[in-house]
Steps between C-alpha positions, in 0.01 A plus 500: 500500500873530589441326836314212328786458256754499785315224675515291188849570392689614811657779288619757757480795261120447480437543871743798522316674216165420674610654832622813318158536328306439826705746705427759246129417511506538885672840461232617254204385703370760747434420864139395556464360147292182507763323278793573725470192729498270197804673345691481828412134538621419149825681562541296824451179304764586254747601764437165668563315180827675443594420866430134437742507209780719638467476878543884538358585844402856398254364243301294756503790753363731236249243393365462851483876547292565190278198557428611859403836362283330236310303769463810714360695211246228399155582646340244733224317314701475180553131574610386155782762498592476863539124519739496203710785644514335844611182335775677305620678811516173690710350222750781511525491877567125476774561245670752723481261794671230288778747429548661838349250750304771679217308657268806527482520119363136500254563772364805302491300185289228656261759648434676168485169300243353746284817445539466123374140512205605723401768252507251206175318425486124446533423133695806418781438244763676720422297817745213430788748455419685819473170699831406344668817617359470853625142510855611389512759784389251754765266377771768531390568865522123569855497364590781744305396811446126451130527603332184368159684486635735233618222261176307556289809409730570211440153350120529551473830315740394221300171451194716461692725249582196291148367518356834384750540210345382180692248281695686236507823705840674516481518884469128545876415466579774754238373742634145472859613544420698808301217652800277444730738687273500803472127500878485492522727802256290697688186406827654624323577828305180558675239282174374349590319174158564353573872506817468296336257255210737452743795463692323223178408326365851486836655410542258211166602381582869537809450291311315232241778476763776480599605142871442416563873446320614812729675752335319797612164361844518659351569846260205469783272387694619803210415729459154345869428528508606861204276575659199334818567702304512825338164425846346422622627836208314664489180303844467332339419165786586250267583211354791691832690540597417134174647382544799726836581352360472140224750570719737705768511232226600259375765747850651525537493121172692462581763760679804348807656661394781731164341578415529875395133498834368372648446850191300596537244215880486536470421866240237435707335229804503731306323772377231270847440360636466855225255592582282196870514588425360844331207330738431203841650604533663155756768576384728211165533675637653819740718303210635292284541809761725662545699181126576454446566870787744519345686207162494671650659813686763291183598330298531819494853632627560858200513732291269290307259725593198287871567528544291820338197338720527191814540711398193697451293185844606375643399834337153457670452167838607639454247779409223256813568300706502819366155589615369165835676454604577857615856411493716817439812286156364404380445857645838602299662211184308605531637857558857376189512287283314748613729785404792274160337439442481874608860551262623231195305621275706734371357832167331447560412133396144425827429320716578811499138640606371159796731463609446858491120465682515168780714648535252785533213252786670321673585825477142608656379172790740543546372848518144371788612269692727731406401855453861603282486806350852450341376176307220664402728791367765265324232294314367796399848610334592167352151453339505846343837414372370165336213675340728755364725224347203299140431588390152603364323201722686253644254244848657541518427877620137462792623279599773742486263795720256302753770424526607861540132599784459246675800662472339842645181361795678346575673829482168676757358254731786593447535877350164601228646721236227541228770548562623145441160339193444718358831395585419136296172523204682658489758220552247217242261639246783496613591149442147379163481674380816337628407152211357288549147348610529145683829557831513303692617805389207722793260423755771563342596835490135600863475409585791722304353788660160455841668501426678829386178663820336384715778649319457835544125489870539449511730798264322736501138375125476529385216275159671462682784317663260263157341428358838436790578260433193298124556499527859365740403225281212397188710487680765306631259234157324452274813496269565204671825419633558150837615622743221407823668623367569854359149517829352382689688767268352762532152363881523495498620858257217598735242350823651640359525852397132489846398375663701771303377798323180381678349195304177527163680496250352249385859437821554300335323208199736464730802582732436214217385270339839557823699456598327174152537360519873565831538321325423172243770580772758590673432168180453304428480130361859495858627525773509244776242524733770633243596762464140612874460542514823703235368737667163533820659627337528848399134515838355411575191703139447615457166315841383626406578859172311448676200357747491791210505746331220311820288510529561874144369525599196287262619223715484185183504294402838624860619459481406138155656447614831653822519309315449170229750598726770631801494257523611138160658543506720187612208278229284652241768429615503139485125489141507634403754232634250244358180648347254252121514507419181305320333795299809575400543137334156510282625789439859393658614174368861538642539844834357404529745208411794728773392741747466209410847370532671840824313572649635182391858574633469857837373377527792261393757757746370758799499270438801278280757687689822537552624850478875576817678612566839657615664177162444325252781472150456641350463148741219426402316825124511439495218238741298715247512786231386265720205409566426868119494566456266199774274633323488839176406334672216319642366823151510661352326195769231527407433858131477408569265213718276726211492745268376226749234397544378852128459538500230232524147650860380483649845463479612859882551523543652154812724500520488880825419688573139448497234782805288550345195334434698181848656497659150524272333255713555187857475613776401249597130508864577431580645833390707797420871541677624811357810658739660748350735753732752659354694801659678797364229738593185311586354157334198341491310171180355357567222252215429265512159336260345254265253667515660839199671667686772684856645497784325673610735765882538543598739775827688442606578857856630430398740223353844577381816329807677636726248327309546175546879522867461591554266202320743269723781621813294439397414150409860421845611633683242281300589188595866549875424536569176319876566463562553875639215707213374716535433866397140591201623707388739229533279192261339258651166622378576845145578375477186279629283783250648744214454261612142447544402857209695651236480225549274208674196644244463789224502239667251272582269789138516612383399148764228451533519126645191339558653157519867376143623461367837395447741794306823491621746760243749628692725741348786699623827652875581478566137397336591162822691408739211578618221264361181654573325176873548564512424869796284594854465620746581224861386526667259743437137579138545618389678188134438407212718378144496396617434142599152610149413601229689313420700187372835639227726382322791673140608516351811657193299623394141517194561282741644234605136448185307586284708263735413215493132594122515520457683166761358258471666164598359171694744283349541156736344243539830306611681817748254628844652445770729632527875447831672585580865524806701601536868581872563541445870554221740564464868545446464877741221588857392436588242237492126566786383281434128500120493426523500124743215498293314759182523298667417168659191646171372655315580179755310288474190731118523482508486122757212499262310736196562279329717760270775371673822603512870421716788617498875494797715601571864569298740291292218354319466831202718595250453780228399245731258331592334819140458608415348166785249541391419858160405369656308207759302700448305818848588637699817510867582575545871594865605501464866595486746784222474754366769731316403818239740646419379845247775567310424179592143400284509187731774374805282538644471148734366242691764318518502123639741243147576372338545841443314825288188540307536832395195701144644512493492120612137495232411757227645276616310194319167569802270442302178508794293360767641729739238627862606574653843552881528533574847633865541419520837680614621842300474822184371345409308813607762753220610727455790739569458875191696611289273282700177524191284490336674208762379245523840321750387230492421130524125536185487717337735254571276205348210691189713558489576125456133437853355448521161669872524575739793520879530522614809685797641691530606862754768433721651227669243281818507292479487127715187446339293780153603377583384143653175629196408713256592224685301238534199722133528605367484143751236402349272761145571376596448133680172562229356730196582283271231368600434139135435409408853600600650168585868525331550838689641788454343845582709808384251757853371593607859561572451872734209438653686205582801723625267772743338253602827341575664836677197624716506186593861562568428865735221424697711260574743786666470838325549830616857559261770617495654144427162338213430733337829421544429126287185476255535789268769357330278234166379631198306365134581573194301428449144370 
């Protein structure tokens, strides 16, 4: 009774009381009593159950002793009793083997369990359980000896156990779970995908059939999570590892402290978190992985056979974090724990090749960092041994060959011995040959092989090696594997090798097409906005390099396409989620509505889904993982819906990267958009003029990325020390003159303007931080500047303008007007003395001009009130503090007394009448250097929110100049409005208005360094 209750509740006091009662019964039963064998067997069962819970070795030793005595005392011919006692003894022997690793226990267990099965008649209710137990022991022996015959037999007897277990029987979930475990083991040995698919299927069923309160649920969740992780490692399907983490977190949550199984589920969870980190680069995952794996190791008793595996997994996580952070202490820790794993693994154990190869990998990585030759020598020694111990046909053999090949390559880099790189190529070729198509590791192994061929080419000059290099990178980038990061690495290498050795190769076009297409997958919609920006940091400059290559090939059309596809990716994703669906609704209204619904959910998930962090408890993280899985499902549904839309005639390119002809089909008539590409190899301008089929290509041979960076440094220096006397070569004058002579004037000369037009500047790279709108020579007889020739605006992308030209919107009459707000002081920022006066002056002029206007100041303003006014008025003037968050751009904000208005909140507000936003705050158009082509600033965010034109500032502005420019800006708009417009407010002349207002300020000052830095920061974005 007590034992049954313990099995249902897991309450330790029940089994302890049961053991006490049974020991007393044994003591009271005389030798030779017919009941003694049964009483002994029952006591053995209870001791085994307590061992399963506590891991106390004395319990399992005592259990085996009394069960052996029970079997010995059971008379031959008493088959019903004998088979049960043999089965129980076999189970206890297997438990002790799992704790001590003593192979003789397992051999004895299999012997007695086979006999128990033989004694059990067909159709007997206990036969499924006995088959299951025999199968488990055979599986354990396979784990130790790697004999395929054992795992094959284990699967056969477990399949029979499942087949013989009636539906609804309590043993069926156990039989299914155990079958799944054996299928996983065979998958790990043979790599057959059908085995892991079947394992997941039966384990999911086992979980579904296990009651929520059942103590075995946590173990079955652990097995399911491990199976999903294994499949992710094979296929790279992100949903598998996300699902694994969800079920493993639940398994950990259900496992009580002190339970002997807690280290198992902790280690499994850590491995899954580490695998996801390798895919997503989310630092909290690898931090959490290390934390739970350290705890798993701490809770594992010394001498436990699973300790080496857990140490090895912990070492893998330390190694992952080292790769990300570069901290030598992490790789040192990885080597320590992996060396201990090797030391604790007995000869002949099937795990020995794994821990040897893993130790070698960590030693190689430390060598890459320190150059210590002993590390690479030791690495190759243990990796060779791992390869020798791995049987032919084992699915881990390709990985171990690849690792040894990498070590040979690293030693070649250091010593230059041609034999090393030749050996590396031999090993890596064999690794690639043995890796199944569709394996998630294939692109990475092709990359390594391609790299080795490249090293040998550079040493020997053999063209064949260069051809092999290109071939391997191309194959890796175009494989069918769902591993975008590895494929992107291959594509980038493919393109860069071609640029280096054959810059006129026609293969550059498919290489960069492939690479840029993969960027969108690496930073996919299943991630939060922050996660996408994190992934994009590694691809900075890819689109610029592609455009430079296209210009060298005289393909300005491809240059434009690639720049539009590869820059401002996150804003473009947001734009796609908000794309008008009117044409699609005509064809399929239901599909269009589904797309609209999923788009809205994806936008919300991307901007507001909470990310886990290291300070959260496990219970707090469980619902976050559920949200992450739902987010991934949304992204998959989005892709499926786009596939349906593209199957409709005429919608084949729906929301796909635009061809040049499409990009240029709605250019503004009032002037060109000028894209300036800045790359380390060359700089070019692409002028887009209405009526032309492709961009006008204007090379900029005397400008360079180094000059752009130098000019950026000079400007930053002057802004930090405005009152210092500037040296001529380190002055703002020098920068503006350089921009004029090397960039702007060559472009204007090529265009040959006869009268001042509008110009939209679309700079890239470090040029994004420099004031093209102010380029010129100031002072002296030869003074001239861009102000003399054009009215300048900026745009983050070409489509940011053409989409607005293509989709003009009429502002509803009730919404046309101007809303002004000032926040001269907040709790988190210093006062802005002139803002109240600025707003009051503009508001007064608006009323005098008959313009519908409203203002809120200081404590009158709240976030809700501001949002209401933004919906109510087409234009807004925000005179307040701004806070830019480059890591999480949607959390960039405007600071009010009554709270902060985040950009993400504005984006969700559906401002369909938005027209003009004047951001009279500091640094509202300042980006971040690491993400220069992602436009992570407030001005770009307001464009994304729907405003057609935005006034921003490139750096901090003075109170008086800010007020002067704002006042003059609105004065121009008020005096040039159509008198027939009634109380409407028209922001369309805003670029000219800012041009005039800035010019007015400029002319009131001299041409000193300080004066230049006073008027230059005001910039116009949009139409």
